[in-house]
N, C-alpha and C positions, 0 to 999 in steps of 0.2 A: 901323758893324755889320758884321761878317762872318759869313756863315751856312755852317756845316759840315754837309754831308750825311754822316751815318755816325758812330756812336758807338763805333767799334772802337779799337783801341790807338793808330792813327795820328791819328784825328779827336779823340780825348781829349787827347792829348799836345800836338796843335796848339793846342787850345782853351786848355791851361794856359800854353803858351809865349806865346801872344798875350795872355792877361790879364796875364801878368807885363809885357809891354810897354804895358800901358795900352789895348790894343785889345778892344772889346767883341765877344763872339761869341754866337751862338746854335747849337744842334746839333739836328739832326733825324735820328731814328733809326727804322728801319722796324719793329724789334721791338716787341712790346707790353710787355715788361719785359726787363731786363738781367739774364739768368741766368748763373751761373758755368759756363763751357764745361768739359766733362771732359777737359782737356787742359793740357799745361805749355807753357811758353816758356823759350827760353834767350836772356837778354839779354846779348849779347856786349858786349865792351869798348866799342865805339863807341857803343851805345845806352846804357850806364851813364854814359858821359861826358856825354851829353846829359842824362840824369836827374840827374847831379851838378850841373850847371848850373842846372837848375830846382829844385834843393833837395830831390830826392826820393831821393837815393842811400841815405841812412840807413834810412828805412822800408821801401824794397825789399829791401834786404840783410837786414834783420831779420825779413822775411817770406819769404825765399827761401834757396837753398843755394849757396854760392860753388863755382864751377867752375875748377880751376886746370890741367886737362889735357883735351885732346881727343883721342881714340885712334880709329884705324881698325884693325880687326881681321879675322881670318877668321871663319867661322861658328862654330869652336870657341873663339873668344875669344884664339887666338893673335896677338899683336901684329904689325901691318904698319907702323904709323906712330904716332907720339906728338908732339903739340905741347904744350910747356911754356908755359903762360900767364903764369907769374910774372914774365917779363921785362915784359911789357905791363901788369901788375898795378903794378909799380914805376914804370914810365915815366909811366902816366897816373893812378896812385893811385885806380884803381877795379878791380873784380873782374867777371868774368863771373858772372852769378847765373842759376840756374834757379829758376823760380817758377810756381806755378799761374797759369794765364791769368786765371781769375776773380778771384783775390786781386789780381793786378796791375791788372785793370780797376776793381775797387772802390776801391783806392789812389788811381788817376787821377780817379775821380769824387769821392772825398772831398776832393781837392785843388783842385777848381774852386770858385772864390770867388762868382762871379756868374752864370757861364753857366747857362743853363737848357737841359735835354734834353728835347726834345719827342718822347715814344715814340709808337708807332702812326703814324709819318709816314714812309710809303714813297713816295718821290718817283716820280711818275709821268710828269711832263712839266716842261719848263723852257722858258719862253716870254720872249723878249726883246721889251721894248716901250720905245721911247727909251732913257733912261738907267738902266733898271732891269729886273729879271727877275721873273716870276711863277713861283713855286714851286707846282706843282700836285701834291698828293698823292692816293694811292687812297682815303684816307678822306673824300675831298670838299672837304677844307680848301685853302684858298690863302693864300700869304704873299708879300709883296713883298720884294724883295732887291736891294741894289746891287752885292754881291760874294758869290760863291759858291766855296766849296772843295769839290771832289768827293773825299770820303775814303770812298766807297762800294763799295771792293773790285773784285775782279776783273771782275765783270759790271756794272760802273758805269753807272747811268742817266745820270749827268753826262756822262761820257766818250761814251757812244753818241749822246748829244744833239749834242755839239760836234764829235766826230770819229767818225762812223758807220762809217768803213771800217777800224777798228781790228780786229786778228786775234787770237783766243785759240787758243793752240797746246796741243794734248792731247799729254801725254808717254807716254800708253799704259801708266800705271803706277797701280795702286790703292794708297792709303795707309790704314792703319788708325792711330788715335791713342787712348791710353788712360791711366788712372792706376791703379796697382796698390798695394794694401795689402801692401806687402812689405818686408822688413828686407834690404836688400843687405849683402853682406859689408863690412867696414869699408874695405878697399882701393878699393872702388869709390865711396866717399861724395862725393869731390869731383872726380869724372871724368864726362865725356861718353864713352860708348863707342858706336861704330857698327860692327856686325859685318856683313861683305859675304859673301854666298853666291852661288848661282848664280840670276841674274836677280832677286835680291831682297836685302833688307838689314833689319837690326833695330838700332835705337838705343835706349838707354836712359840716364836720369840721374836722381839723387835730387833731389826738389823740397822735401822736408820729412822729418822723422822718420818712417820707416817708410811713405813715399810715394814711389812711383817713377813719373815720367812716361816712357811709352815710345812709339815709332812704329815702324811695319814697312811696308815697300813691296814691292810684287811687280809685275813686267812682265806685261801681258796682251796677247794677239795679236789677238783678235777684238773682245771687249767685256768690260766689268769684270764681267758676269754670271759670267764664268768662276770667280770666286772668291767664296765665301760666308763670311760671318762665322762661321757655325757651325762651320765647319772650319778655322779659322785655326791651332789648334795644329798640325794636320796640315802645313801650308805651311811650318812652321819645325821640323819634327821633327828635322831633321839638324843643328840649332843645338846650342850648348851647353845642359846641363840647366838652368843659371841663367835663360836665356832662355825656355825653356819653362815654367819655374816662375813667371816674371814674368806670362806670358800667362794661365796657369792661375788666377793670383791676382787677375785682374781680371774684375769683373762685365761679362758680354756687353753688357747694355744700357747700360754706361757708355763703350763703345768706339765712337768716331766713325769712320765709313768715308767716304772722298772719293776722287774721281779727281784726278790730279795735272795741272794745267794752268798756263800762264803767258801773259803778254801778248807778243807779237811786239813788240820795241822799235820805238817810233814817235818821231818827233822833234818832236813838238809837245805841250806839256802844258797850255797855256792859250789862251784865246782871249777878247778884250775882258776882262771883269772876272770871268772864270771860270777857275779853276785846278784841276788834278788833283794829288792827293799820294797816296803810298803805293802799294797794289795798283792803285788806279784808273789810276795813271800807269805803274808799271813792275812789275806782278805778276811774281814769280819762283817758280820751283819751290823747294821747302823744302830743297834739297840742301846748301846752306850755312848754313841757320839765319839767314838774313838778312832774310827778308820783313818782319816787324815792325820789325826794326832799321833797315832802310832807311826805313821809314815815319817812325820816330822821328828819324831824321836830317832827313828832310824838314821835320818840325815845327820843329826848331831853326833849320834855315837859313831857311825861309820866314818864321818870325817876326822874325828878324833883318833880312831883306830889307824886310818891310812896316813895320818900325820906322824904316827908313832912306829909303825911296823912295816915291813915289806908286805907286798899285796896278798899273798897267799895267808900268812900269818894273820893280817888285818881282817881278813874276811872270816877267818876262824874265830878270832877274838870278838868280832862284832856278833857273830851268831851266838856265841857263848854268853854274851852280855845282854842281848836283847830277846833271844827266843823265849825264855821262860815267862817273861811278862806279857810278850805279844800274844803267845798261846794261851795264856790265863784270859786275856781280853777276848780271844775268839770263843773260847769255851764258855765264859761267863756271859757274853753277848748272846750267844746261840740259846742258852738256857733262858735268860731274860726274855727273849722273843717268845719262847714257848709259854712261859709263865703269864706274860702279859695278854696272851690270846686264848686263855682258857675258855672253853665252851660250856663247860659244866657249872651251873649257877651255884651250886654248893662249894665246889672248889673256888670259884671266884670269891665267894664270901669269905672263906678261910684265908685265901690269899690276902685280900684286903684287910682283915683283922691283923695279920701277920705283919704287913707293911706298916699299918696305922701304929702298932705298938713296939716296933723295932726301935731300942734306945738310940738316942742321938750318937753316943760314942761309937756305936757299931757302924752307922753310916759314915762317920767321920773317918773311922779306920779303913772302910773299903775305898773311900775316896782318896785317902793317903797313900794306899798302894798304887793307885792309878797316877796320881799327881807327882809322885817322888821319882825324879830322873835318876838315871844310872850315874853312880859315882866312880871316877877313875883313879 
């Protein structure tokens, strides 16, 4: 039996992958119930390859919207760069899919065959005794466990227990995420567009008919209180009217606000029979849209390792296979976030020129490094 702490995208996908290998799992989730979060998610080609292997590609495609182009633009939506994803669609026979996060989460739950999800189980402490662990929860309950997977996110209790010196880095950026009831012009239907302004940016993508998932980021100097949700329209008043209309079409109470942070790369993901996955191991800023995708890759690789090796060896092999790519995503995403938010107008102009004249083959090569799964 393997116990998974956290019922997010990574934890649920891991449980499905392990079930399909004949490995029993339990999931412990801190929330009292699993509610559909008011945000979307873009499942890039690498994530969809995993779901194809798990037999979930069709149902995800039916409930989401295919994305065949990723564009970076100026604030007025004038194009700076465009990556055509059709090459990868043909190569891997899957598409990038934009979908409501809550719908994806429910699809995953529906595809668990035997795994029980124990709600209202926030892990408080993890105590080792002989060959097992005691999982102590804030609701007063305790469970015995022989193998634990920490899928409990950036502020992982599991990680803080086995690696207490981990460092969370604040990017000094605030992020708003929302879903608008809005009909995009047809040309935007199968595109992800991210507009870059002055120390801020705005991305949007269609996730269903007349539903647009959007995210907006802005740098802050002192603290996040510099910006208030009530005034979000004014922060992007210099952007294209389409972007302003998307914001206006979103109910304020449905907009999620968060500070952007990541986990400074550390080179140990496991200790004894405990292993970290997803954000608990390698939380990244959202600048490359790979946070959940990397957790999904973890699920696939770890399930393969656990099916082939004893637990300790499996965890070491998993780390060897996954750490280089996951850490590269963390580093590249952190740097991209800084480049996108340049305040100096001269540097922004140079940046835009470099982006505009980057050859297509370089963009394709960079995408290839992300989309290619680990080979066994």
